[in-house]
C-alpha positions in Angstrom: 141.9 65.1 89.9 140.8 61.7 91.2 141.6 60.0 87.9 145.1 61.5 88.1 145.6 60.1 91.6 144.4 56.6 90.5 146.7 56.7 87.5 149.9 57.9 89.2 149.3 57.0 92.9 152.2 54.5 93.0 154.6 56.9 91.5 153.5 59.7 93.8 153.9 57.5 96.9 157.2 56.3 95.7 158.4 59.9 95.2 157.2 61.0 98.6 158.7 58.0 100.4 162.0 58.5 98.6 162.1 62.1 99.5 161.4 61.4 103.2 164.1 58.7 103.3 166.6 61.2 101.7 165.8 63.8 104.3 166.2 61.2 107.1 169.6 60.1 105.8 170.7 63.7 105.2 169.7 65.0 108.6 170.1 61.9 110.7 173.1 63.4 112.6 175.1 60.1 112.4 178.6 60.9 113.4 180.0 57.6 112.2 180.9 59.1 108.9 183.3 61.5 110.5 187.0 60.9 110.0 190.2 62.3 111.5 192.9 62.8 108.9 196.5 63.3 109.7 198.8 64.6 106.9 202.3 63.3 107.4 204.8 66.2 107.5 208.5 66.0 106.7 210.3 64.1 109.5 207.1 62.6 111.0 207.0 59.0 112.0 204.1 56.9 113.3 205.6 57.1 116.7 205.9 60.9 116.7 202.4 61.4 115.4 201.2 59.0 118.1 203.1 60.9 120.8 201.5 64.2 119.7 198.0 62.9 119.6 197.6 59.9 122.0 197.1 61.9 125.2 194.4 64.1 123.5 192.3 61.0 122.9 193.1 59.3 126.2 195.2 56.6 124.8 198.8 55.4 125.2 201.2 56.1 122.5 201.6 52.5 121.5 197.8 52.0 121.4 197.4 55.0 119.2 200.1 53.8 116.9 198.4 50.4 116.7 195.2 52.1 115.8 196.9 54.1 113.0 198.5 50.9 111.6 195.2 49.0 111.7 193.0 51.7 110.3 195.4 52.5 107.4 196.3 48.9 106.8 200.0 49.6 107.1 202.2 46.6 106.7 205.3 48.5 107.9 205.8 51.6 110.1 207.4 53.4 107.2 205.5 56.5 106.1 206.5 59.4 103.9 205.7 63.1 103.8 202.4 63.9 102.2 200.8 60.6 103.2 197.3 60.8 104.8 196.5 58.7 107.8 192.8 58.3 108.5 190.9 57.2 111.6 187.3 56.3 110.8 184.2 57.5 112.5 183.6 54.3 114.3 186.4 55.3 116.8 185.2 58.9 117.1 182.7 60.1 119.7 181.5 63.8 119.5 179.9 65.2 122.7 179.4 68.8 123.6 181.7 69.9 120.8 184.6 67.8 122.2 186.0 65.1 119.9 187.1 61.9 121.7 188.6 58.8 120.3 187.5 55.5 121.8 189.9 52.7 121.2 188.1 49.4 120.7 189.0 46.2 119.1 186.8 45.1 116.2 
């Protein structure tokens, strides 16, 4: 048994460390990978989506619209039905099962 340890100790330690790091990453609880996705419906505009959602996140309609434009790298305000608009986890804060959006300039 001791000769087995001497022969494979580096591989065994590597495996154990890799396994522990994997569990840490998996169960870290990091909410920065959360995203909010809005699917554009027929007749939706950036302004109408912003009006519906801005108050929910404590933002003005124009700030929410700017955030959508910035996060989705939109060059125009033109969107079409079926498009997906994403807000990344860096703007989302989850506390007590409430999702809040924090507008911050990067």
